[in-house]
C-alpha positions as CSV (number, residue, x, y, z in Angstrom):
1,M,10.1,-29.7,24.7
2,I,7.1,-28.6,22.7
3,K,8.1,-26.1,20.0
4,A,6.1,-23.8,17.7
5,I,4.6,-25.5,14.6
6,K,6.8,-25.3,11.5
7,G,6.0,-22.2,9.5
8,T,4.8,-20.2,12.6
9,K,6.8,-17.7,14.5
10,D,6.6,-16.2,18.0
11,L,6.5,-12.5,18.2
12,L,8.8,-11.8,21.2
13,P,8.9,-8.5,23.2
14,V,12.1,-7.5,21.4
15,D,10.2,-7.6,18.1
16,S,7.0,-5.8,19.3
17,P,8.2,-2.2,18.9
18,R,8.9,-2.7,15.1
19,W,5.4,-4.2,14.7
20,K,3.7,-1.5,16.7
21,H,5.6,1.2,14.6
22,L,4.3,-0.4,11.4
23,E,0.8,-0.8,12.7
24,S,0.7,2.9,13.9
25,I,1.7,4.0,10.4
26,V,-0.9,1.7,8.8
27,E,-3.6,3.1,11.0
28,K,-2.5,6.7,10.5
29,V,-2.6,6.4,6.7
30,F,-6.0,4.6,6.6
31,K,-7.4,7.3,8.9
32,T,-6.3,10.1,6.6
33,F,-8.3,8.3,3.7
34,N,-11.3,7.8,6.0
35,Y,-11.2,4.0,6.1
36,K,-12.8,2.2,9.1
37,E,-11.4,-1.0,10.7
38,I,-13.2,-4.3,10.4
39,R,-12.4,-7.6,12.2
40,T,-13.8,-10.9,11.1
41,P,-13.6,-14.4,12.7
42,V,-10.4,-16.4,12.2
43,F,-12.4,-19.2,10.5
44,E,-15.2,-19.2,8.0
45,E,-17.2,-21.8,6.1
46,T,-14.9,-23.5,3.5
47,S,-17.4,-22.7,0.7
48,L,-16.7,-19.0,1.2
49,F,-13.1,-19.4,0.1
50,A,-13.8,-22.0,-2.6
51,R,-16.1,-19.5,-4.2
52,G,-14.2,-16.3,-3.2
53,I,-10.7,-17.4,-4.2
54,G,-11.5,-20.1,-6.8
55,E,-11.6,-23.9,-6.9
56,D,-8.7,-24.1,-9.3
57,T,-6.2,-22.0,-7.3
58,D,-3.3,-23.4,-5.3
59,I,-4.7,-21.8,-2.2
60,V,-8.0,-23.7,-2.3
61,G,-6.5,-26.9,-3.8
62,K,-3.4,-27.3,-1.7
63,E,-2.9,-24.7,1.0
64,M,-6.0,-24.2,3.2
65,Y,-6.2,-25.4,6.8
66,T,-9.6,-27.1,6.6
67,F,-11.4,-29.2,9.2
68,F,-14.9,-30.4,10.2
69,D,-16.5,-29.1,13.4
70,M,-18.7,-31.2,15.7
71,G,-21.7,-30.3,13.5
72,N,-19.9,-31.7,10.5
73,T,-19.6,-28.3,8.9
74,S,-16.4,-27.8,6.8
75,L,-14.5,-24.8,8.2
76,T,-11.3,-23.1,7.1
77,L,-8.8,-20.9,8.8
78,K,-8.9,-17.8,6.6
79,P,-6.2,-17.8,4.0
80,E,-7.0,-14.3,2.9
81,M,-9.2,-11.4,4.0
82,T,-11.2,-10.1,1.0
83,A,-13.7,-13.0,1.0
84,S,-14.4,-12.5,4.7
85,V,-14.8,-8.8,4.3
86,V,-17.3,-9.3,1.5
87,R,-19.2,-11.9,3.5
88,A,-19.5,-9.4,6.3
89,Y,-20.5,-6.6,3.9
90,N,-23.3,-8.8,2.5
91,E,-24.4,-10.3,5.8
92,H,-24.7,-7.0,7.6
93,S,-26.0,-5.0,4.6
94,L,-23.2,-2.4,5.0
95,G,-24.0,-1.0,1.6
96,S,-27.3,0.3,3.0
97,L,-25.5,2.5,5.6
98,Q,-23.6,4.5,3.0
99,P,-23.1,4.3,-0.8
100,V,-19.3,3.6,-0.6
101,T,-18.0,1.4,2.2
102,K,-14.3,2.0,3.0
103,L,-12.8,-0.7,5.3
104,Y,-9.4,-1.7,6.5
105,Y,-7.9,-4.6,8.5
106,I,-4.8,-5.9,10.2
107,A,-5.2,-9.7,10.7
108,S,-3.6,-13.1,10.7
109,M,-4.0,-15.5,7.7
110,F,-3.2,-19.2,7.4
111,R,-1.8,-21.2,4.4
112,Q,0.1,-24.5,4.3
113,E,2.9,-23.2,2.1
114,R,6.5,-24.2,2.1
115,P,8.1,-21.8,4.7
116,Q,10.7,-19.4,3.4
117,A,12.0,-15.9,3.9
118,G,9.0,-13.6,4.1
119,R,6.5,-16.5,3.8
120,L,5.0,-18.3,6.8
121,R,2.1,-20.6,7.4
122,Q,0.6,-18.2,9.9
123,F,1.3,-14.8,8.5
124,N,-0.1,-11.3,9.0
125,Q,-1.5,-8.8,6.5
126,F,-3.0,-5.3,6.4
127,G,-5.2,-4.2,3.6
128,A,-8.2,-2.2,2.5
129,E,-11.5,-2.7,0.6
130,A,-13.6,0.0,-1.0
131,I,-17.0,-1.3,-2.0
132,G,-19.8,0.5,-3.9
133,S,-18.1,2.5,-6.7
134,S,-16.6,1.7,-10.1
135,S,-14.6,4.9,-10.1
136,P,-11.0,4.5,-11.1
137,L,-10.1,7.1,-8.5
138,L,-10.7,4.5,-5.9
139,D,-8.2,2.3,-7.7
140,V,-5.7,5.1,-7.5
141,E,-6.5,5.5,-3.8
142,M,-5.5,1.9,-3.1
143,I,-2.1,2.5,-4.7
144,Q,-1.7,5.8,-2.9
145,M,-2.5,4.3,0.5
146,S,-0.2,1.2,0.0
147,Y,2.6,3.4,-1.4
148,N,2.3,6.0,1.4
149,I,2.6,3.2,4.1
150,V,5.7,1.6,2.7
151,T,7.4,4.9,2.0
152,D,6.5,6.2,5.5
153,L,8.3,3.1,6.7
154,G,11.4,4.5,4.9
155,L,11.5,1.9,2.1
156,K,13.0,3.2,-1.1
157,D,13.9,0.1,-3.3
158,L,10.4,-0.1,-4.7
159,T,8.7,-0.7,-8.1
160,I,5.0,-0.3,-8.7
161,K,3.6,-2.5,-11.5
162,I,0.1,-1.9,-12.9
163,N,-2.0,-3.6,-15.6
164,S,-5.6,-3.8,-16.7
165,L,-7.6,-7.0,-17.0
166,G,-10.5,-5.5,-18.8
167,V,-14.1,-6.7,-18.3
168,P,-15.0,-10.4,-18.6
169,K,-16.2,-10.2,-22.2
170,S,-13.1,-8.6,-23.6
171,R,-10.9,-10.9,-21.4
172,E,-12.7,-14.0,-22.7
173,N,-12.0,-12.9,-26.2
174,Y,-8.3,-12.4,-25.2
175,K,-8.2,-15.9,-23.6
176,N,-9.3,-17.4,-26.9
177,L,-6.4,-15.6,-28.7
178,L,-4.0,-16.7,-26.0
179,R,-5.2,-20.3,-26.3
180,E,-4.7,-20.2,-30.1
181,Y,-1.2,-18.9,-29.6
182,L,-0.3,-21.6,-27.0
183,N,-2.1,-24.5,-28.6
184,D,0.8,-25.9,-30.6
185,K,3.2,-25.0,-27.8
186,Q,1.5,-26.9,-25.0
187,H,4.1,-29.7,-24.9
188,D,6.8,-27.2,-24.2
189,L,5.1,-25.7,-21.2
190,S,5.7,-26.7,-17.6
191,E,3.4,-29.3,-16.0
192,D,1.6,-26.6,-14.0
193,S,1.1,-24.4,-17.0
194,R,-0.3,-27.4,-19.1
195,K,-2.9,-27.9,-16.3
196,R,-3.7,-24.1,-16.3
197,F,-4.1,-24.2,-20.1
198,D,-7.5,-25.9,-19.6
199,T,-8.5,-24.6,-16.2
200,N,-7.2,-21.0,-15.8
201,I,-5.1,-20.0,-18.8
202,L,-4.3,-16.5,-17.6
203,R,-2.4,-17.9,-14.6
204,I,0.2,-19.3,-17.0
205,F,1.6,-15.7,-16.8
206,D,2.3,-16.4,-13.1
207,S,4.7,-19.2,-13.9
208,K,8.3,-18.9,-12.6
209,S,9.5,-21.4,-15.3
210,T,12.1,-19.7,-17.6
211,G,10.8,-21.9,-20.4
212,D,7.3,-20.7,-19.9
213,Q,8.4,-17.1,-19.8
214,K,10.3,-17.5,-23.0
215,I,7.2,-18.9,-24.8
216,L,5.0,-16.1,-23.4
217,K,7.4,-13.4,-24.5
218,D,5.7,-13.2,-28.0
219,A,2.2,-14.0,-26.8
220,P,-0.6,-11.5,-27.5
221,K,-0.9,-8.8,-24.8
222,L,-4.1,-8.4,-22.9
223,M,-3.5,-4.6,-22.9
224,D,-3.8,-4.6,-26.7
225,H,-7.3,-6.2,-26.5
226,L,-9.0,-4.1,-23.8
227,D,-12.6,-2.8,-24.1
228,D,-13.0,1.0,-24.4
229,E,-14.2,1.5,-20.8
230,S,-11.3,-0.4,-19.3
231,R,-8.8,1.4,-21.5
232,A,-10.3,4.8,-20.5
233,D,-10.2,3.9,-16.8
234,F,-6.6,2.7,-17.1
235,E,-5.6,6.1,-18.6
236,I,-7.2,7.9,-15.6
237,V,-5.3,5.7,-13.2
238,K,-2.0,6.5,-15.0
239,E,-2.8,10.2,-15.2
240,Q,-3.6,10.4,-11.4
241,L,-0.5,8.5,-10.4
242,E,1.6,10.9,-12.4
243,K,-0.1,13.9,-10.8
244,S,0.6,12.2,-7.4
245,H,4.3,11.9,-8.4
246,I,4.1,8.1,-8.0
247,S,6.2,6.3,-10.5
248,Y,4.9,3.0,-12.1
249,E,5.6,0.4,-14.7
250,V,2.9,-1.1,-17.0
251,D,3.4,-4.9,-16.8
252,P,1.3,-6.8,-19.3
253,A,2.1,-10.1,-17.5
254,L,0.5,-8.9,-14.2
255,V,-2.8,-10.9,-14.2
256,R,-5.4,-12.4,-11.9
257,G,-6.9,-15.7,-13.0
258,L,-10.4,-15.4,-11.6
259,D,-13.3,-14.1,-13.7
260,Y,-14.6,-11.7,-11.0
261,Y,-11.4,-9.6,-11.2
262,T,-11.8,-6.6,-13.5
263,K,-9.8,-3.7,-14.8
264,L,-6.9,-2.5,-12.6
265,T,-4.5,-4.8,-11.0
266,F,-1.2,-3.7,-9.2
267,E,1.7,-4.8,-7.1
268,I,4.4,-3.1,-5.2
269,I,7.7,-4.9,-5.6
270,S,10.9,-4.7,-3.4
271,S,14.3,-5.9,-4.6
272,S,15.3,-6.1,-0.9
273,V,13.6,-9.4,0.0
274,G,14.7,-12.0,-2.5
275,A,12.5,-14.2,-4.7
276,Q,9.3,-13.5,-2.8
277,N,9.4,-9.8,-3.7
278,A,5.8,-8.6,-3.8
279,L,5.1,-6.5,-0.7
280,C,1.5,-5.9,-1.6
281,G,-0.9,-6.4,-4.4
282,G,-4.5,-5.5,-5.2
283,G,-7.0,-4.4,-7.8
284,R,-10.6,-4.3,-8.8
285,Y,-13.0,-7.1,-8.3
286,D,-16.4,-5.8,-9.5
287,L,-18.1,-9.2,-9.7
288,L,-17.0,-10.8,-6.3
289,I,-19.8,-9.4,-4.2
290,E,-22.4,-10.9,-6.5
291,T,-20.4,-14.2,-6.6
292,L,-20.7,-14.4,-2.9
293,G,-24.4,-13.8,-2.7
294,G,-24.8,-10.0,-2.7
295,K,-26.2,-7.6,-5.2
296,P,-24.0,-6.6,-8.2
297,T,-21.6,-4.2,-6.6
298,P,-18.2,-2.8,-7.8
299,A,-15.3,-3.0,-5.4
300,T,-11.5,-2.6,-5.2
301,G,-8.9,-3.4,-2.6
302,F,-5.3,-4.5,-1.7
303,A,-3.5,-6.6,0.8
304,A,0.1,-6.4,2.1
305,G,2.3,-8.8,3.9
306,I,3.6,-7.5,7.2
307,E,6.4,-10.0,7.7
308,R,7.7,-9.4,4.2
309,I,7.5,-5.6,4.6
310,L,9.4,-5.8,7.9
311,L,12.0,-8.0,6.3
312,A,12.5,-5.3,3.6
313,C,12.7,-2.6,6.3
314,E,15.4,-4.7,8.1
315,N,17.4,-5.3,4.9
316,E,17.2,-1.6,3.9
317,K,17.7,-0.5,7.6
318,S,14.9,1.9,6.7
319,F,13.9,2.8,10.3
320,T,15.0,2.2,13.9
321,V,12.7,2.1,16.9
322,P,14.1,3.4,20.1
323,D,14.3,0.8,23.0
324,E,11.2,0.8,25.1
325,S,11.9,2.5,28.4
326,L,10.4,2.3,31.8
327,D,9.3,5.6,33.5
328,I,10.4,4.6,36.9
329,Y,12.0,1.6,38.8
330,I,11.4,1.6,42.5
331,V,14.5,0.5,44.5
332,R,13.6,-0.9,47.9
333,L,16.3,-0.1,50.5
334,D,14.7,-2.2,53.3
335,K,13.3,-5.7,52.8
336,T,10.5,-4.9,55.2
337,L,9.1,-2.3,52.8
338,E,7.8,-4.6,50.1
339,S,4.1,-3.6,50.8
340,V,5.0,0.1,50.8
341,V,6.8,-0.2,47.5
342,M,3.8,-2.0,46.0
343,Q,1.5,0.8,47.2
344,F,3.8,3.4,45.6
345,A,3.8,1.5,42.4
346,D,0.0,1.4,42.4
347,K,-0.3,5.1,42.9
348,L,2.2,6.0,40.2
349,R,0.6,3.5,37.7
350,K,-2.7,5.2,38.3
351,Q,-1.0,8.4,37.0
352,N,-0.3,6.6,33.7
353,L,3.4,6.0,34.5
354,S,5.1,2.7,33.7
355,V,6.5,1.4,36.9
356,D,8.3,-1.8,38.1
357,F,10.2,-3.0,41.1
358,D,12.0,-6.0,42.5
359,Y,10.1,-9.2,43.4
360,L,13.0,-11.3,44.4
361,Q,14.3,-9.7,47.6
362,R,17.6,-8.8,45.8
363,S,20.3,-6.4,46.9
364,V,20.2,-2.7,46.1
365,K,23.1,-3.2,43.6
366,A,21.1,-6.0,41.9
367,Q,18.0,-3.8,41.7
368,M,20.0,-1.0,40.1
369,R,21.3,-3.4,37.5
370,E,17.7,-4.4,36.8
371,A,16.7,-0.7,36.5
372,N,19.5,-0.2,33.9
373,K,18.5,-3.3,32.0
374,M,14.9,-2.1,31.8
375,N,16.1,1.3,30.5
376,A,14.4,3.1,33.4
377,K,14.3,6.9,33.1
378,F,14.2,7.3,36.9
379,T,14.8,5.3,40.0
380,L,12.9,6.0,43.2
381,F,14.7,5.0,46.4
382,V,12.4,4.0,49.2
383,G,13.8,3.2,52.7
384,G,16.6,4.1,55.0
385,D,16.8,7.4,57.0
386,E,14.9,9.3,54.3
387,Y,11.9,7.1,54.7
388,E,11.9,7.7,58.4
389,Q,11.8,11.4,57.6
390,E,8.9,10.8,55.2
391,M,11.1,11.5,52.2
392,T,12.2,9.6,49.1
393,R,15.0,10.1,46.6
394,L,14.5,10.4,42.9
395,K,17.4,9.8,40.5
396,N,17.5,10.8,36.8
397,M,19.3,7.8,35.3
398,E,20.6,9.7,32.3
399,S,22.0,12.8,34.1
400,G,22.7,11.1,37.5
401,K,21.0,14.0,39.2
402,E,19.2,13.2,42.5
403,E,16.5,15.0,44.4
404,K,14.7,14.5,47.6
405,I,11.0,14.6,47.5
406,S,8.4,14.3,50.3
407,L,6.4,11.1,50.4
408,N,3.3,13.4,50.7
409,E,4.1,15.3,47.5
410,L,3.2,12.6,45.0
411,D,1.9,15.2,42.5
412,K,5.3,16.9,42.5
413,L,7.0,13.6,41.9
414,V,4.6,12.7,39.0
415,S,5.0,16.1,37.4
416,K,8.8,15.9,37.6
417,I,8.9,12.4,35.9
418,K,6.5,13.4,33.1
419,N,8.2,16.7,32.3
420,E,11.9,15.7,32.3
């Protein structure tokens, strides 16, 4: 038997209602903030992600699904969405259509990570990008949208962490201070952190090593070395979050390692999902559009993991989705009426009713069991003496009430089903 690839997961019909519920909330919230959907190809040129995510990151170095096509072009299944959105923004000159471009997406991503709870090799994200303004109000908007979505899903066990990375110049000065602090402590750092000391020193803050965290406890804080503009913008973000009644924590260790990230960075954490506890994260990336070949353009955004959010919802029992029901199941009383039943189903489906019937020549009793299994609201009995009299019998499966309806009164039948 061929089975699904390790780290991938089938989404079965029993799972779909929860996903559709989440997606409906995501789309509703983005609509209220006037964000428009964008869909990009599932694969891109590898160089896009090497430049857009960074050569020194684990994603580019270890986790991407990369292959060569027949033209010997290196392609990669997209491991994240921001680079693809920026590529589309640049390629189609979206900035010329309006000064601020507000986009959202729901899409699959691919990374060769070690599978664990809330982390798959093919996983799904929703997110948003706002391109064209350096206003900190757009940063606040990202937090508001992501927070509204997870709270609309009923999640409560949440913490919002925020930090500011400053601008490249002030951050470079801070890196020098951090390098001085860690210089004589390198031998005590973990192997990964020793590598990051030379390649991407800020990412040492991402280390899960308790030894590394103990060393970093007394390290200089980036927040204490911000430029005036970044500090002022950060104060605006905090003020607006407070006015929106959104609680937050300032976390000086919340960093992004790449140079094109600037100013605000944030995460929403849940204590309901174990070690991989970040439901979503985002921040400002004012230099990325230029890095990927566009004009210097400020931007901000966030991404959220759907599987991880649904795991948090399941653990918190934050919402329940009613079982999907069938409007009507047609019970055939006479085996010779298969064609008639098919025609009835066709007419009812054209009235936007969900309809099913038996395809296996089963008994009436077996058909009724199937109607119950499908959670049918009504059953329509076709056949017997009633059919000879050009009548049919409609049964309300909840109340058990039955009513005869003329075969020629389809409108009455449709109205009754839709109104009860």
